[in-house]
mmCIF entry with sequence, helices, sheets and N, C-alpha, C, O atoms, coordinates in Angstrom:
data_MODEL
# 
_entry.id   MODEL 
# 
_entity.id                         1 
_entity.type                       polymer 
_entity.pdbx_number_of_molecules   1 
# 
_entity_poly.entity_id                      1 
_entity_poly.type                           'polypeptide(L)' 
_entity_poly.nstd_linkage                   no 
_entity_poly.nstd_monomer                   no 
_entity_poly.pdbx_seq_one_letter_code       MIPVGLSDDDSSLVFQRQVFIDERPHYYQYSNKTEDLTGEELFAQFVPQQD 
_entity_poly.pdbx_seq_one_letter_code_can   MIPVGLSDDDSSLVFQRQVFIDERPHYYQYSNKTEDLTGEELFAQFVPQQD 
_entity_poly.pdbx_strand_id                 A 
# 
loop_
_entity_poly_seq.entity_id 
_entity_poly_seq.num 
_entity_poly_seq.mon_id 
_entity_poly_seq.hetero 
1 1  MET n 
1 2  ILE n 
1 3  PRO n 
1 4  VAL n 
1 5  GLY n 
1 6  LEU n 
1 7  SER n 
1 8  ASP n 
1 9  ASP n 
1 10 ASP n 
1 11 SER n 
1 12 SER n 
1 13 LEU n 
1 14 VAL n 
1 15 PHE n 
1 16 GLN n 
1 17 ARG n 
1 18 GLN n 
1 19 VAL n 
1 20 PHE n 
1 21 ILE n 
1 22 ASP n 
1 23 GLU n 
1 24 ARG n 
1 25 PRO n 
1 26 HIS n 
1 27 TYR n 
1 28 TYR n 
1 29 GLN n 
1 30 TYR n 
1 31 SER n 
1 32 ASN n 
1 33 LYS n 
1 34 THR n 
1 35 GLU n 
1 36 ASP n 
1 37 LEU n 
1 38 THR n 
1 39 GLY n 
1 40 GLU n 
1 41 GLU n 
1 42 LEU n 
1 43 PHE n 
1 44 ALA n 
1 45 GLN n 
1 46 PHE n 
1 47 VAL n 
1 48 PRO n 
1 49 GLN n 
1 50 GLN n 
1 51 ASP n 
# 
_struct_asym.id          A 
_struct_asym.entity_id   1 
# 
_struct_conf.conf_type_id            HELX_P 
_struct_conf.id                      HELX_P1 
_struct_conf.pdbx_PDB_helix_id       AA1 
_struct_conf.beg_label_comp_id       GLY 
_struct_conf.beg_label_asym_id       A 
_struct_conf.beg_label_seq_id        39 
_struct_conf.pdbx_beg_PDB_ins_code   ? 
_struct_conf.end_label_comp_id       ALA 
_struct_conf.end_label_asym_id       A 
_struct_conf.end_label_seq_id        44 
_struct_conf.pdbx_end_PDB_ins_code   ? 
_struct_conf.beg_auth_comp_id        GLY 
_struct_conf.beg_auth_asym_id        A 
_struct_conf.beg_auth_seq_id         39 
_struct_conf.end_auth_comp_id        ALA 
_struct_conf.end_auth_asym_id        A 
_struct_conf.end_auth_seq_id         44 
_struct_conf.pdbx_PDB_helix_class    1 
_struct_conf.details                 ? 
_struct_conf.pdbx_PDB_helix_length   6 
# 
_struct_conf_type.id          HELX_P 
_struct_conf_type.criteria    ? 
_struct_conf_type.reference   ? 
# 
_struct_sheet.id               AA1 
_struct_sheet.type             ? 
_struct_sheet.number_strands   2 
_struct_sheet.details          ? 
# 
_struct_sheet_order.sheet_id     AA1 
_struct_sheet_order.range_id_1   1 
_struct_sheet_order.range_id_2   2 
_struct_sheet_order.offset       ? 
_struct_sheet_order.sense        parallel 
# 
loop_
_struct_sheet_range.sheet_id 
_struct_sheet_range.id 
_struct_sheet_range.beg_label_comp_id 
_struct_sheet_range.beg_label_asym_id 
_struct_sheet_range.beg_label_seq_id 
_struct_sheet_range.pdbx_beg_PDB_ins_code 
_struct_sheet_range.end_label_comp_id 
_struct_sheet_range.end_label_asym_id 
_struct_sheet_range.end_label_seq_id 
_struct_sheet_range.pdbx_end_PDB_ins_code 
_struct_sheet_range.beg_auth_comp_id 
_struct_sheet_range.beg_auth_asym_id 
_struct_sheet_range.beg_auth_seq_id 
_struct_sheet_range.end_auth_comp_id 
_struct_sheet_range.end_auth_asym_id 
_struct_sheet_range.end_auth_seq_id 
AA1 1 ARG A 17 ? VAL A 19 ? ARG A 17 VAL A 19 
AA1 2 GLU A 35 ? LEU A 37 ? GLU A 35 LEU A 37 
# 
loop_
_atom_site.group_PDB 
_atom_site.id 
_atom_site.type_symbol 
_atom_site.label_atom_id 
_atom_site.label_alt_id 
_atom_site.label_comp_id 
_atom_site.label_asym_id 
_atom_site.label_entity_id 
_atom_site.label_seq_id 
_atom_site.pdbx_PDB_ins_code 
_atom_site.Cartn_x 
_atom_site.Cartn_y 
_atom_site.Cartn_z 
_atom_site.occupancy 
_atom_site.B_iso_or_equiv 
_atom_site.pdbx_formal_charge 
_atom_site.auth_seq_id 
_atom_site.auth_comp_id 
_atom_site.auth_asym_id 
_atom_site.auth_atom_id 
_atom_site.pdbx_PDB_model_num 
ATOM 1   N N  . MET A 1 1  ? 0.831   -1.163  0.000   1.00 0.00 ? 1  MET A N  1 
ATOM 2   C CA . MET A 1 1  ? 0.000   0.000   0.000   1.00 0.00 ? 1  MET A CA 1 
ATOM 3   C C  . MET A 1 1  ? 0.884   1.237   0.000   1.00 0.00 ? 1  MET A C  1 
ATOM 4   O O  . MET A 1 1  ? 1.913   1.290   0.674   1.00 0.00 ? 1  MET A O  1 
ATOM 5   N N  . ILE A 1 2  ? 0.462   2.216   -0.762  1.00 0.00 ? 2  ILE A N  1 
ATOM 6   C CA . ILE A 1 2  ? 1.152   3.496   -0.791  1.00 0.00 ? 2  ILE A CA 1 
ATOM 7   C C  . ILE A 1 2  ? 0.120   4.618   -0.779  1.00 0.00 ? 2  ILE A C  1 
ATOM 8   O O  . ILE A 1 2  ? -0.998  4.439   -1.262  1.00 0.00 ? 2  ILE A O  1 
ATOM 9   N N  . PRO A 1 3  ? 0.484   5.759   -0.238  1.00 0.00 ? 3  PRO A N  1 
ATOM 10  C CA . PRO A 1 3  ? -0.453  6.881   -0.235  1.00 0.00 ? 3  PRO A CA 1 
ATOM 11  C C  . PRO A 1 3  ? -0.704  7.398   -1.657  1.00 0.00 ? 3  PRO A C  1 
ATOM 12  O O  . PRO A 1 3  ? 0.214   7.433   -2.478  1.00 0.00 ? 3  PRO A O  1 
ATOM 13  N N  . VAL A 1 4  ? -1.920  7.789   -1.939  1.00 0.00 ? 4  VAL A N  1 
ATOM 14  C CA . VAL A 1 4  ? -2.249  8.390   -3.216  1.00 0.00 ? 4  VAL A CA 1 
ATOM 15  C C  . VAL A 1 4  ? -1.523  9.721   -3.315  1.00 0.00 ? 4  VAL A C  1 
ATOM 16  O O  . VAL A 1 4  ? -1.464  10.470  -2.340  1.00 0.00 ? 4  VAL A O  1 
ATOM 17  N N  . GLY A 1 5  ? -0.976  10.017  -4.471  1.00 0.00 ? 5  GLY A N  1 
ATOM 18  C CA . GLY A 1 5  ? -0.282  11.281  -4.664  1.00 0.00 ? 5  GLY A CA 1 
ATOM 19  C C  . GLY A 1 5  ? 1.180   11.254  -4.267  1.00 0.00 ? 5  GLY A C  1 
ATOM 20  O O  . GLY A 1 5  ? 1.854   12.280  -4.359  1.00 0.00 ? 5  GLY A O  1 
ATOM 21  N N  . LEU A 1 6  ? 1.693   10.115  -3.829  1.00 0.00 ? 6  LEU A N  1 
ATOM 22  C CA . LEU A 1 6  ? 3.093   10.018  -3.434  1.00 0.00 ? 6  LEU A CA 1 
ATOM 23  C C  . LEU A 1 6  ? 4.021   10.178  -4.640  1.00 0.00 ? 6  LEU A C  1 
ATOM 24  O O  . LEU A 1 6  ? 5.110   10.740  -4.521  1.00 0.00 ? 6  LEU A O  1 
ATOM 25  N N  . SER A 1 7  ? 3.594   9.692   -5.770  1.00 0.00 ? 7  SER A N  1 
ATOM 26  C CA . SER A 1 7  ? 4.399   9.726   -6.985  1.00 0.00 ? 7  SER A CA 1 
ATOM 27  C C  . SER A 1 7  ? 3.821   10.733  -7.978  1.00 0.00 ? 7  SER A C  1 
ATOM 28  O O  . SER A 1 7  ? 2.606   10.902  -8.072  1.00 0.00 ? 7  SER A O  1 
ATOM 29  N N  . ASP A 1 8  ? 4.705   11.393  -8.711  1.00 0.00 ? 8  ASP A N  1 
ATOM 30  C CA . ASP A 1 8  ? 4.255   12.304  -9.768  1.00 0.00 ? 8  ASP A CA 1 
ATOM 31  C C  . ASP A 1 8  ? 3.754   11.544  -10.985 1.00 0.00 ? 8  ASP A C  1 
ATOM 32  O O  . ASP A 1 8  ? 2.933   12.059  -11.743 1.00 0.00 ? 8  ASP A O  1 
ATOM 33  N N  . ASP A 1 9  ? 4.245   10.316  -11.181 1.00 0.00 ? 9  ASP A N  1 
ATOM 34  C CA . ASP A 1 9  ? 3.852   9.510   -12.339 1.00 0.00 ? 9  ASP A CA 1 
ATOM 35  C C  . ASP A 1 9  ? 3.228   8.218   -11.844 1.00 0.00 ? 9  ASP A C  1 
ATOM 36  O O  . ASP A 1 9  ? 3.940   7.263   -11.531 1.00 0.00 ? 9  ASP A O  1 
ATOM 37  N N  . ASP A 1 10 ? 1.913   8.181   -11.771 1.00 0.00 ? 10 ASP A N  1 
ATOM 38  C CA . ASP A 1 10 ? 1.224   6.980   -11.298 1.00 0.00 ? 10 ASP A CA 1 
ATOM 39  C C  . ASP A 1 10 ? 0.664   6.139   -12.442 1.00 0.00 ? 10 ASP A C  1 
ATOM 40  O O  . ASP A 1 10 ? -0.194  5.285   -12.220 1.00 0.00 ? 10 ASP A O  1 
ATOM 41  N N  . SER A 1 11 ? 1.139   6.374   -13.657 1.00 0.00 ? 11 SER A N  1 
ATOM 42  C CA . SER A 1 11 ? 0.599   5.657   -14.814 1.00 0.00 ? 11 SER A CA 1 
ATOM 43  C C  . SER A 1 11 ? 0.924   4.167   -14.788 1.00 0.00 ? 11 SER A C  1 
ATOM 44  O O  . SER A 1 11 ? 0.256   3.380   -15.459 1.00 0.00 ? 11 SER A O  1 
ATOM 45  N N  . SER A 1 12 ? 1.935   3.769   -14.028 1.00 0.00 ? 12 SER A N  1 
ATOM 46  C CA . SER A 1 12 ? 2.291   2.343   -13.980 1.00 0.00 ? 12 SER A CA 1 
ATOM 47  C C  . SER A 1 12 ? 1.609   1.606   -12.823 1.00 0.00 ? 12 SER A C  1 
ATOM 48  O O  . SER A 1 12 ? 1.753   0.390   -12.697 1.00 0.00 ? 12 SER A O  1 
ATOM 49  N N  . LEU A 1 13 ? 0.872   2.329   -11.982 1.00 0.00 ? 13 LEU A N  1 
ATOM 50  C CA . LEU A 1 13 ? 0.188   1.695   -10.859 1.00 0.00 ? 13 LEU A CA 1 
ATOM 51  C C  . LEU A 1 13 ? -1.053  0.966   -11.343 1.00 0.00 ? 13 LEU A C  1 
ATOM 52  O O  . LEU A 1 13 ? -1.814  1.487   -12.157 1.00 0.00 ? 13 LEU A O  1 
ATOM 53  N N  . VAL A 1 14 ? -1.248  -0.235  -10.839 1.00 0.00 ? 14 VAL A N  1 
ATOM 54  C CA . VAL A 1 14 ? -2.396  -1.053  -11.221 1.00 0.00 ? 14 VAL A CA 1 
ATOM 55  C C  . VAL A 1 14 ? -3.061  -1.559  -9.946  1.00 0.00 ? 14 VAL A C  1 
ATOM 56  O O  . VAL A 1 14 ? -2.392  -2.096  -9.064  1.00 0.00 ? 14 VAL A O  1 
ATOM 57  N N  . PHE A 1 15 ? -4.370  -1.388  -9.852  1.00 0.00 ? 15 PHE A N  1 
ATOM 58  C CA . PHE A 1 15 ? -5.105  -1.980  -8.742  1.00 0.00 ? 15 PHE A CA 1 
ATOM 59  C C  . PHE A 1 15 ? -5.237  -3.467  -9.015  1.00 0.00 ? 15 PHE A C  1 
ATOM 60  O O  . PHE A 1 15 ? -5.829  -3.867  -10.018 1.00 0.00 ? 15 PHE A O  1 
ATOM 61  N N  . GLN A 1 16 ? -4.686  -4.289  -8.126  1.00 0.00 ? 16 GLN A N  1 
ATOM 62  C CA . GLN A 1 16 ? -4.686  -5.733  -8.326  1.00 0.00 ? 16 GLN A CA 1 
ATOM 63  C C  . GLN A 1 16 ? -5.587  -6.473  -7.357  1.00 0.00 ? 16 GLN A C  1 
ATOM 64  O O  . GLN A 1 16 ? -6.008  -7.594  -7.644  1.00 0.00 ? 16 GLN A O  1 
ATOM 65  N N  . ARG A 1 17 ? -5.894  -5.872  -6.213  1.00 0.00 ? 17 ARG A N  1 
ATOM 66  C CA . ARG A 1 17 ? -6.626  -6.601  -5.182  1.00 0.00 ? 17 ARG A CA 1 
ATOM 67  C C  . ARG A 1 17 ? -7.604  -5.679  -4.474  1.00 0.00 ? 17 ARG A C  1 
ATOM 68  O O  . ARG A 1 17 ? -7.295  -4.525  -4.176  1.00 0.00 ? 17 ARG A O  1 
ATOM 69  N N  . GLN A 1 18 ? -8.788  -6.211  -4.212  1.00 0.00 ? 18 GLN A N  1 
ATOM 70  C CA . GLN A 1 18 ? -9.773  -5.535  -3.370  1.00 0.00 ? 18 GLN A CA 1 
ATOM 71  C C  . GLN A 1 18 ? -9.978  -6.403  -2.139  1.00 0.00 ? 18 GLN A C  1 
ATOM 72  O O  . GLN A 1 18 ? -10.146 -7.617  -2.250  1.00 0.00 ? 18 GLN A O  1 
ATOM 73  N N  . VAL A 1 19 ? -9.963  -5.785  -0.979  1.00 0.00 ? 19 VAL A N  1 
ATOM 74  C CA . VAL A 1 19 ? -10.173 -6.524  0.258   1.00 0.00 ? 19 VAL A CA 1 
ATOM 75  C C  . VAL A 1 19 ? -11.432 -6.035  0.950   1.00 0.00 ? 19 VAL A C  1 
ATOM 76  O O  . VAL A 1 19 ? -11.909 -4.928  0.700   1.00 0.00 ? 19 VAL A O  1 
ATOM 77  N N  . PHE A 1 20 ? -11.958 -6.876  1.819   1.00 0.00 ? 20 PHE A N  1 
ATOM 78  C CA . PHE A 1 20 ? -13.209 -6.613  2.536   1.00 0.00 ? 20 PHE A CA 1 
ATOM 79  C C  . PHE A 1 20 ? -14.363 -6.408  1.548   1.00 0.00 ? 20 PHE A C  1 
ATOM 80  O O  . PHE A 1 20 ? -15.222 -5.549  1.746   1.00 0.00 ? 20 PHE A O  1 
ATOM 81  N N  . ILE A 1 21 ? -14.365 -7.214  0.483   1.00 0.00 ? 21 ILE A N  1 
ATOM 82  C CA . ILE A 1 21 ? -15.428 -7.060  -0.515  1.00 0.00 ? 21 ILE A CA 1 
ATOM 83  C C  . ILE A 1 21 ? -16.795 -7.384  0.061   1.00 0.00 ? 21 ILE A C  1 
ATOM 84  O O  . ILE A 1 21 ? -17.817 -6.964  -0.482  1.00 0.00 ? 21 ILE A O  1 
ATOM 85  N N  . ASP A 1 22 ? -16.818 -8.126  1.156   1.00 0.00 ? 22 ASP A N  1 
ATOM 86  C CA . ASP A 1 22 ? -18.091 -8.458  1.794   1.00 0.00 ? 22 ASP A CA 1 
ATOM 87  C C  . ASP A 1 22 ? -18.672 -7.263  2.556   1.00 0.00 ? 22 ASP A C  1 
ATOM 88  O O  . ASP A 1 22 ? -19.820 -7.310  2.998   1.00 0.00 ? 22 ASP A O  1 
ATOM 89  N N  . GLU A 1 23 ? -17.887 -6.194  2.711   1.00 0.00 ? 23 GLU A N  1 
ATOM 90  C CA . GLU A 1 23 ? -18.348 -5.015  3.439   1.00 0.00 ? 23 GLU A CA 1 
ATOM 91  C C  . GLU A 1 23 ? -18.501 -3.782  2.556   1.00 0.00 ? 23 GLU A C  1 
ATOM 92  O O  . GLU A 1 23 ? -18.940 -2.737  3.035   1.00 0.00 ? 23 GLU A O  1 
ATOM 93  N N  . ARG A 1 24 ? -18.153 -3.879  1.299   1.00 0.00 ? 24 ARG A N  1 
ATOM 94  C CA . ARG A 1 24 ? -18.236 -2.706  0.423   1.00 0.00 ? 24 ARG A CA 1 
ATOM 95  C C  . ARG A 1 24 ? -19.658 -2.531  -0.102  1.00 0.00 ? 24 ARG A C  1 
ATOM 96  O O  . ARG A 1 24 ? -20.422 -3.495  -0.163  1.00 0.00 ? 24 ARG A O  1 
ATOM 97  N N  . PRO A 1 25 ? -20.010 -1.317  -0.476  1.00 0.00 ? 25 PRO A N  1 
ATOM 98  C CA . PRO A 1 25 ? -21.320 -1.097  -1.085  1.00 0.00 ? 25 PRO A CA 1 
ATOM 99  C C  . PRO A 1 25 ? -21.447 -1.866  -2.397  1.00 0.00 ? 25 PRO A C  1 
ATOM 100 O O  . PRO A 1 25 ? -20.452 -2.041  -3.101  1.00 0.00 ? 25 PRO A O  1 
ATOM 101 N N  . HIS A 1 26 ? -22.632 -2.323  -2.736  1.00 0.00 ? 26 HIS A N  1 
ATOM 102 C CA . HIS A 1 26 ? -22.823 -3.145  -3.934  1.00 0.00 ? 26 HIS A CA 1 
ATOM 103 C C  . HIS A 1 26 ? -22.467 -2.403  -5.217  1.00 0.00 ? 26 HIS A C  1 
ATOM 104 O O  . HIS A 1 26 ? -22.144 -3.041  -6.219  1.00 0.00 ? 26 HIS A O  1 
ATOM 105 N N  . TYR A 1 27 ? -22.516 -1.092  -5.213  1.00 0.00 ? 27 TYR A N  1 
ATOM 106 C CA . TYR A 1 27 ? -22.240 -0.306  -6.414  1.00 0.00 ? 27 TYR A CA 1 
ATOM 107 C C  . TYR A 1 27 ? -20.755 0.017   -6.591  1.00 0.00 ? 27 TYR A C  1 
ATOM 108 O O  . TYR A 1 27 ? -20.365 0.564   -7.622  1.00 0.00 ? 27 TYR A O  1 
ATOM 109 N N  . TYR A 1 28 ? -19.930 -0.312  -5.606  1.00 0.00 ? 28 TYR A N  1 
ATOM 110 C CA . TYR A 1 28 ? -18.509 0.024   -5.645  1.00 0.00 ? 28 TYR A CA 1 
ATOM 111 C C  . TYR A 1 28 ? -17.731 -1.095  -6.302  1.00 0.00 ? 28 TYR A C  1 
ATOM 112 O O  . TYR A 1 28 ? -17.792 -2.241  -5.855  1.00 0.00 ? 28 TYR A O  1 
ATOM 113 N N  . GLN A 1 29 ? -16.991 -0.775  -7.373  1.00 0.00 ? 29 GLN A N  1 
ATOM 114 C CA . GLN A 1 29 ? -16.215 -1.781  -8.097  1.00 0.00 ? 29 GLN A CA 1 
ATOM 115 C C  . GLN A 1 29 ? -15.167 -1.074  -8.936  1.00 0.00 ? 29 GLN A C  1 
ATOM 116 O O  . GLN A 1 29 ? -15.461 -0.067  -9.579  1.00 0.00 ? 29 GLN A O  1 
ATOM 117 N N  . TYR A 1 30 ? -13.943 -1.593  -8.936  1.00 0.00 ? 30 TYR A N  1 
ATOM 118 C CA . TYR A 1 30 ? -12.922 -1.067  -9.853  1.00 0.00 ? 30 TYR A CA 1 
ATOM 119 C C  . TYR A 1 30 ? -13.304 -1.450  -11.270 1.00 0.00 ? 30 TYR A C  1 
ATOM 120 O O  . TYR A 1 30 ? -14.012 -2.434  -11.482 1.00 0.00 ? 30 TYR A O  1 
ATOM 121 N N  . SER A 1 31 ? -12.842 -0.684  -12.234 1.00 0.00 ? 31 SER A N  1 
ATOM 122 C CA . SER A 1 31 ? -13.171 -0.982  -13.629 1.00 0.00 ? 31 SER A CA 1 
ATOM 123 C C  . SER A 1 31 ? -12.349 -2.142  -14.175 1.00 0.00 ? 31 SER A C  1 
ATOM 124 O O  . SER A 1 31 ? -12.782 -2.814  -15.111 1.00 0.00 ? 31 SER A O  1 
ATOM 125 N N  . ASN A 1 32 ? -11.180 -2.386  -13.611 1.00 0.00 ? 32 ASN A N  1 
ATOM 126 C CA . ASN A 1 32 ? -10.375 -3.524  -14.066 1.00 0.00 ? 32 ASN A CA 1 
ATOM 127 C C  . ASN A 1 32 ? -10.629 -4.752  -13.183 1.00 0.00 ? 32 ASN A C  1 
ATOM 128 O O  . ASN A 1 32 ? -11.114 -4.622  -12.059 1.00 0.00 ? 32 ASN A O  1 
ATOM 129 N N  . LYS A 1 33 ? -10.307 -5.920  -13.687 1.00 0.00 ? 33 LYS A N  1 
ATOM 130 C CA . LYS A 1 33 ? -10.467 -7.169  -12.949 1.00 0.00 ? 33 LYS A CA 1 
ATOM 131 C C  . LYS A 1 33 ? -9.433  -7.225  -11.837 1.00 0.00 ? 33 LYS A C  1 
ATOM 132 O O  . LYS A 1 33 ? -8.250  -6.975  -12.069 1.00 0.00 ? 33 LYS A O  1 
ATOM 133 N N  . THR A 1 34 ? -9.877  -7.553  -10.630 1.00 0.00 ? 34 THR A N  1 
ATOM 134 C CA . THR A 1 34 ? -8.984  -7.635  -9.476  1.00 0.00 ? 34 THR A CA 1 
ATOM 135 C C  . THR A 1 34 ? -9.194  -8.952  -8.741  1.00 0.00 ? 34 THR A C  1 
ATOM 136 O O  . THR A 1 34 ? -10.200 -9.637  -8.929  1.00 0.00 ? 34 THR A O  1 
ATOM 137 N N  . GLU A 1 35 ? -8.231  -9.286  -7.910  1.00 0.00 ? 35 GLU A N  1 
ATOM 138 C CA . GLU A 1 35 ? -8.413  -10.389 -6.967  1.00 0.00 ? 35 GLU A CA 1 
ATOM 139 C C  . GLU A 1 35 ? -9.283  -9.848  -5.845  1.00 0.00 ? 35 GLU A C  1 
ATOM 140 O O  . GLU A 1 35 ? -8.968  -8.805  -5.273  1.00 0.00 ? 35 GLU A O  1 
ATOM 141 N N  . ASP A 1 36 ? -10.364 -10.532 -5.522  1.00 0.00 ? 36 ASP A N  1 
ATOM 142 C CA . ASP A 1 36 ? -11.302 -10.079 -4.502  1.00 0.00 ? 36 ASP A CA 1 
ATOM 143 C C  . ASP A 1 36 ? -11.216 -10.971 -3.274  1.00 0.00 ? 36 ASP A C  1 
ATOM 144 O O  . ASP A 1 36 ? -11.312 -12.194 -3.377  1.00 0.00 ? 36 ASP A O  1 
ATOM 145 N N  . LEU A 1 37 ? -11.036 -10.355 -2.113  1.00 0.00 ? 37 LEU A N  1 
ATOM 146 C CA . LEU A 1 37 ? -10.939 -11.108 -0.863  1.00 0.00 ? 37 LEU A CA 1 
ATOM 147 C C  . LEU A 1 37 ? -11.939 -10.569 0.151   1.00 0.00 ? 37 LEU A C  1 
ATOM 148 O O  . LEU A 1 37 ? -12.077 -9.357  0.317   1.00 0.00 ? 37 LEU A O  1 
ATOM 149 N N  . THR A 1 38 ? -12.627 -11.469 0.821   1.00 0.00 ? 38 THR A N  1 
ATOM 150 C CA . THR A 1 38 ? -13.458 -11.073 1.952   1.00 0.00 ? 38 THR A CA 1 
ATOM 151 C C  . THR A 1 38 ? -12.536 -10.808 3.141   1.00 0.00 ? 38 THR A C  1 
ATOM 152 O O  . THR A 1 38 ? -11.350 -11.132 3.090   1.00 0.00 ? 38 THR A O  1 
ATOM 153 N N  . GLY A 1 39 ? -13.070 -10.229 4.198   1.00 0.00 ? 39 GLY A N  1 
ATOM 154 C CA . GLY A 1 39 ? -12.279 -10.020 5.397   1.00 0.00 ? 39 GLY A CA 1 
ATOM 155 C C  . GLY A 1 39 ? -11.752 -11.327 5.956   1.00 0.00 ? 39 GLY A C  1 
ATOM 156 O O  . GLY A 1 39 ? -10.601 -11.406 6.384   1.00 0.00 ? 39 GLY A O  1 
ATOM 157 N N  . GLU A 1 40 ? -12.583 -12.342 5.952   1.00 0.00 ? 40 GLU A N  1 
ATOM 158 C CA . GLU A 1 40 ? -12.170 -13.653 6.464   1.00 0.00 ? 40 GLU A CA 1 
ATOM 159 C C  . GLU A 1 40 ? -11.027 -14.235 5.633   1.00 0.00 ? 40 GLU A C  1 
ATOM 160 O O  . GLU A 1 40 ? -10.067 -14.768 6.190   1.00 0.00 ? 40 GLU A O  1 
ATOM 161 N N  . GLU A 1 41 ? -11.123 -14.139 4.321   1.00 0.00 ? 41 GLU A N  1 
ATOM 162 C CA . GLU A 1 41 ? -10.063 -14.651 3.449   1.00 0.00 ? 41 GLU A CA 1 
ATOM 163 C C  . GLU A 1 41 ? -8.755  -13.891 3.651   1.00 0.00 ? 41 GLU A C  1 
ATOM 164 O O  . GLU A 1 41 ? -7.676  -14.485 3.648   1.00 0.00 ? 41 GLU A O  1 
ATOM 165 N N  . LEU A 1 42 ? -8.859  -12.579 3.825   1.00 0.00 ? 42 LEU A N  1 
ATOM 166 C CA . LEU A 1 42 ? -7.662  -11.771 4.043   1.00 0.00 ? 42 LEU A CA 1 
ATOM 167 C C  . LEU A 1 42 ? -6.967  -12.171 5.341   1.00 0.00 ? 42 LEU A C  1 
ATOM 168 O O  . LEU A 1 42 ? -5.764  -12.431 5.343   1.00 0.00 ? 42 LEU A O  1 
ATOM 169 N N  . PHE A 1 43 ? -7.714  -12.222 6.445   1.00 0.00 ? 43 PHE A N  1 
ATOM 170 C CA . PHE A 1 43 ? -7.110  -12.549 7.739   1.00 0.00 ? 43 PHE A CA 1 
ATOM 171 C C  . PHE A 1 43 ? -6.591  -13.976 7.785   1.00 0.00 ? 43 PHE A C  1 
ATOM 172 O O  . PHE A 1 43 ? -5.640  -14.261 8.513   1.00 0.00 ? 43 PHE A O  1 
ATOM 173 N N  . ALA A 1 44 ? -7.193  -14.872 7.027   1.00 0.00 ? 44 ALA A N  1 
ATOM 174 C CA . ALA A 1 44 ? -6.736  -16.266 6.999   1.00 0.00 ? 44 ALA A CA 1 
ATOM 175 C C  . ALA A 1 44 ? -5.314  -16.373 6.440   1.00 0.00 ? 44 ALA A C  1 
ATOM 176 O O  . ALA A 1 44 ? -4.607  -17.333 6.742   1.00 0.00 ? 44 ALA A O  1 
ATOM 177 N N  . GLN A 1 45 ? -4.898  -15.420 5.647   1.00 0.00 ? 45 GLN A N  1 
ATOM 178 C CA . GLN A 1 45 ? -3.550  -15.430 5.090   1.00 0.00 ? 45 GLN A CA 1 
ATOM 179 C C  . GLN A 1 45 ? -2.485  -15.179 6.146   1.00 0.00 ? 45 GLN A C  1 
ATOM 180 O O  . GLN A 1 45 ? -1.313  -15.488 5.928   1.00 0.00 ? 45 GLN A O  1 
ATOM 181 N N  . PHE A 1 46 ? -2.875  -14.625 7.285   1.00 0.00 ? 46 PHE A N  1 
ATOM 182 C CA . PHE A 1 46 ? -1.927  -14.264 8.335   1.00 0.00 ? 46 PHE A CA 1 
ATOM 183 C C  . PHE A 1 46 ? -1.969  -15.200 9.533   1.00 0.00 ? 46 PHE A C  1 
ATOM 184 O O  . PHE A 1 46 ? -1.237  -14.997 10.502  1.00 0.00 ? 46 PHE A O  1 
ATOM 185 N N  . VAL A 1 47 ? -2.804  -16.205 9.482   1.00 0.00 ? 47 VAL A N  1 
ATOM 186 C CA . VAL A 1 47 ? -2.915  -17.163 10.583  1.00 0.00 ? 47 VAL A CA 1 
ATOM 187 C C  . VAL A 1 47 ? -1.942  -18.316 10.284  1.00 0.00 ? 47 VAL A C  1 
ATOM 188 O O  . VAL A 1 47 ? -1.991  -18.906 9.205   1.00 0.00 ? 47 VAL A O  1 
ATOM 189 N N  . PRO A 1 48 ? -1.061  -18.635 11.243  1.00 0.00 ? 48 PRO A N  1 
ATOM 190 C CA . PRO A 1 48 ? -0.134  -19.752 11.029  1.00 0.00 ? 48 PRO A CA 1 
ATOM 191 C C  . PRO A 1 48 ? -0.908  -21.067 10.829  1.00 0.00 ? 48 PRO A C  1 
ATOM 192 O O  . PRO A 1 48 ? -1.883  -21.343 11.529  1.00 0.00 ? 48 PRO A O  1 
ATOM 193 N N  . GLN A 1 49 ? -0.454  -21.855 9.872   1.00 0.00 ? 49 GLN A N  1 
ATOM 194 C CA . GLN A 1 49 ? -1.066  -23.149 9.617   1.00 0.00 ? 49 GLN A CA 1 
ATOM 195 C C  . GLN A 1 49 ? -0.613  -24.145 10.676  1.00 0.00 ? 49 GLN A C  1 
ATOM 196 O O  . GLN A 1 49 ? 0.571   -24.218 11.005  1.00 0.00 ? 49 GLN A O  1 
ATOM 197 N N  . GLN A 1 50 ? -1.558  -24.907 11.206  1.00 0.00 ? 50 GLN A N  1 
ATOM 198 C CA . GLN A 1 50 ? -1.237  -25.913 12.220  1.00 0.00 ? 50 GLN A CA 1 
ATOM 199 C C  . GLN A 1 50 ? -1.169  -27.277 11.564  1.00 0.00 ? 50 GLN A C  1 
ATOM 200 O O  . GLN A 1 50 ? -1.957  -27.597 10.674  1.00 0.00 ? 50 GLN A O  1 
ATOM 201 N N  . ASP A 1 51 ? -0.219  -28.073 12.016  1.00 0.00 ? 51 ASP A N  1 
ATOM 202 C CA . ASP A 1 51 ? -0.052  -29.448 11.461  1.00 0.00 ? 51 ASP A CA 1 
ATOM 203 C C  . ASP A 1 51 ? -0.879  -30.434 12.234  1.00 0.00 ? 51 ASP A C  1 
ATOM 204 O O  . ASP A 1 51 ? -0.871  -31.624 11.922  1.00 0.00 ? 51 ASP A O  1 
# 
């Protein structure tokens, strides 16, 4: 994540992932295809796997 406006040339920036899609308004969507994660899916990435 980076702050908006940090770079003078943001033409190479691409939105690749949306998180908390289960909490966003139904009308909110990026125009390009992204990886979509719910809050549960996002947090599951940070939980250590148990054997």
